[in-house]
N, C-alpha and C positions, 0 to 999 in steps of 0.2 A: 673533346667537351663530354660524350660523353662516358671516359674512363675516367676521365675529372670529377664530374660528379659521382659517380660511383667511388672513386676513393674520400671524395672528403666526407659522403654519405657513409660510406664503412666508415671512415677515423671518425665525423661526428659519433657518431653507437655505439663504438669502439673506445668515445671517455664515454657515458652513458652507463656502459656498465660497469667502467672504470672506475663513478662516484657510486656506484650502487655496490658491489665490492667493497669498495672503502668503508663506506655506513656498517653493511652488514658488523667487516674487523670490527669496527669499534661497536659496536653492539654489545659482540657475543666475547668481547676483551670485561665489558664493562658488566655485563651478564656470571659471568665468571666470579667477580666481583664480589656481585653483587648475593651470589648468593652463600662465597666465601663470607661475606660478614652476616646471611640468614644464618650459617652454623654457627659463627661465632655467637652468635645473638642466647640462641637456643646448648645453656650451659644444660654440662650430659643431662642430673637431672629434671632437668625444666625440660625439656627434650622431653620427656618418656611422660613426663605428666598431660605437655601440649600433643606429642602427636598420638597419646590415647584419646584422650580428650576431644579431640579435633578429629579425630578419626571418627570412635563414635557420631557425633554431629551432625557429621558427612553421609553417613553414611541410617541413618534414622530420620525416616518421613518425613517429611519438612514441607509446610504448607505453601504453595505460590503467596508470594508477594509476602517475604519473611521480612519480624519486622527494623528496621535501621537507621539509622540517625543521619537525619535530612542532610546536618549542615556538618556532618563528617565525606557526606557525598560529597556536596554538593564544595567545600573547601578541596578534594585529593580532586576529582570532574576537572575543573574550570584548571586548574594549577600543571591536569595532566594534556586540555589542550593548550594551553601557554608550551608547554614542552615540546608538543606535538611541533605546533606552529614553529619553533624551534627550531625543530628537528635536534633536538638536544635528546636522543633516540637513550642513554643509561638512566633517566630522568625519568622519561616514560613510564619506561619498563619500571623503576624502585613506583611507581605513584598507582600503577596500574596493581601492584602486589597489595598497595595498601585500600583500595578501594573495590578487590575483588574481597579482600576482607571483610569488610565492609558491606560492600553491598550483596554480594553470592555469600555470606557465610563457608567460605574456606578454606580449606586448613594452608597452612604453607607452605610443603609440599606441590597443592593443588594448583595454590595465588601462581606460585612462579611459574608454574611450567605452565599457565594461562594464560599469565606479564608475557614469556613466552613466544603464543598464538600473538598475541594480538597487536604486540610493538611490528612481528613481519607481517600480518597483516596493514599495519602502516605503513612499512614501506615498503609494504606489494603498492598499493594506494597513491605516496604520496607525488610519483611524480607526475609533469603533465600525460606524460609517454606513459602510462599509468597498468598496470598486470590482475584487470579485476577478478577474473579464475583464480587467481592465484590467491589473491587478497584474501575472498571467498573463501575459502579452501584453509587459511590457515582459522575466521571467522566462527567454520565449522566445528575447526576442534579446539575451539575457544570455546564455544557457548556447549556442545558436548557435556562440556567439563565445570561450568557455571550451572548448565541446568540438572546435572546431577546431580550440585553442594547445594542450591539454591531448590529444591524439586520444582523444575517450571514444569508443564504443565506441554509446550510447544515445543518437537522436535529441536535439534540442532540445527539438518542442513532449511528451516521453517524462518529459525532465527536469524542465520547468517545472511539470509536471504532478505527477510524485510532487510535489518542494517544499513548492508550494499546499496541497500535501497537507497537508503535514506542520506552515504552517504557521496550518489553520484547525482540526488537529487539537490542538494546540498552545494554539492562545486557547483554543479549548470547555475543554479539560482544567483552562486554568485558570483558569478561571474559577470552575467546578464546586471547584475543590481553596478560591481563595479568600472562595467561602461558604458552608463546610465546618464548621463550629461549630470542629476540631484540626486544618483546612486540612489534611488529606491527601486521598486518592486516588487509583483505576487506572492505572499512568499506561504501563501495557500495550499500548495504542493510540498515541500518541504512540508505543515502544521500536518496535511493526510500522513503523509508517509508515516510520522516519528506516529500518528498520533493509532498504523499498525500495529510497530512495532512496538511501544507502548502499553498493548491491547494483549498483547501475544507474553509479556516481559510482569505485570504488576493487575491485580484480582480488585480494579478498583473499578466504581460507576461509570458508566458512559461522558459522564459530564466533566468528573476528572481524567480519563485519561484525555480525553480533548480540551483541559485546560490542560494536564501538562505539558504538551506538546505545544501544549504556542508559546507556555515559556519555552520553552527547551530550543524552539524557532527562534523566538524572541534570538535565543543568548549567542544562537546562532550564528545569530543578523549584527551583531552586540563586536562576536569574534572578526566578522567578515570587514565590519567598519576598520578596528583595531589592523586583520593583514593587507586587506584591503588598500592600508593605506588612505586613510579617508573620516581618519578619528581626529576627532576638536581634542581632546585628552586623555592619550590609552591607558593611563593609572584610575580615572573612576571607570571607563569602560570595560576594565578588567575586575574591578568590584562589583558592576551592573552585570555579566558575566555569570559572576557568584551571588546571587544578589533573584538572580531567573530561574540560575536553578535547583536553590537550599527553598525557591518559591515551590514549583515544580513537583519538588520532590513532599513538599509536604500535602501540594494538591493529593499523590494518589496513596498519603500516610494517611489521608483524614486529618492534616493538621493542617489548619489554613494561618494560624495562628501570625501577629508581625512582628 
């Protein structure tokens, strides 16, 4: 009986390993294709201009909280969430390239490399039996690039730890709400976690940081309603996710127009 259980356990672990290997193989192949597309997108003359201009921008002193377009960032991020929960890693990668360019002002080569980091972190964290240490290490590499491009004051290790804290808290609260009879629960721990992360990312007043954290938490709760299978209108909820993110980015940018 003991041997039978051991064999079953070994088979389960082997199946999980094969599944992760397939995911990484698909992502790697798609990554190569995306890089080739990016290279082809830059014609020789355009590549020289883009490389020179973006390298100068990336190495120049940049104040924290660079000007970003809340509409574009919210669109890329909400689409990225959707791709993540669909486990569509190639789409996650390409959306992250665009998000990195818009939010952190990364050059194309840096955005491509940083997107590899964030997708690897996502793949490591996604399973129930996830590897938090590996995912955090990938996040540190991602934030090392982000802080250099955007001039963030917090160090990469701190940013990675804050990001991972949000991921862990979000997952725990999502699981609790899914099991609750009315699918409700206290989201304050997630708001507090996001407020700490946003304070390290954005140079904004405390009230704006708090408001952006509340809105992002509401976006996360809406996503959980969709992925938990208790949304009454998935299309409407995805639009609401983007609306919450948009208002949150406007808050830290000092733009509260409706």
